[in-house]
C-alpha angles and dihedrals in degrees: 000000000000120000122225106231127203102195124211103232098179111128096020107139129225087243090061089056093057090076096042093042106025094159098042122087114248098225102140139039111295099252092049092046094054093047091046092050093050090049094047098044097035092231106186125230108244142158117287143150138214116234137184111217131214115238133249117306093015091055089051093048093048092046090054089053096046091047092053094046091046090053091049090050097042091242129134117262120252139185113264109244146149110246109223096175124358140190094026118166114199141073109325091206090064089050092047094052091048092050092048090051098043096044096040092105097040112103123208104285141196119248115195120217104237099175144354106230141180131208144173095252113103091227094045100041095126121002149156113245110220135205109211133184121273090245089064093048089051092047092051091048090051091050093050089049093049091046090050092224109182125222098011117185122217109283119248108190110218147141114229112218096182136025124204096003109166119238116255144082094316094057092046090051093050090049089054094046093048092047090056089048104043110015108125093001118133121235117202111224112201112158146047121219130190101207131191093237143116141150089275094052115080110245088237088065098049116118139169118258098180135001132183138169122251118243135056091278089068093081 
């Protein structure tokens, strides 16, 4: 179930708005600007998520893996990603501005694959467990606090490679294969995406709302 968020926009800079509102003049303080934009344009609150995205060749490699596994399981393909906050219901522009502000000092970073795991959850059927830097953990905690997301569970950074894969020998074999391929490898994470996605939106209908590179040079 999505959660209506009432983000705390205090401290968000005008620079952070340039990504969320690239075609809108930055005339006021950031919080006032975003609320004014939403009021004037009538932007609807709808379900969305915040993702961290792998870089370049690794993104392409993981996308090939997920597409093949999706076809085998009869599931729609999806972009490999690390969910930072999911099933949010609110104004995505507010979320985008907060992400731009909070992650503005975070450079692209390495995430080490610590395990390849399976689970009963549809969205965590087969996934790569990741170890991420403390700075990323702190940024995620700040974002959750600013978004005022209630009832947040401990974060388990991961990249799902298959949704809805049935238990059995095939799943076990894929877990073993992916362990040999990815265990202890480093995945470079280089971008943040605010996506129109949630558990109640089919993966085939997911789409990016806003994307920006990590690092100070992303402005």
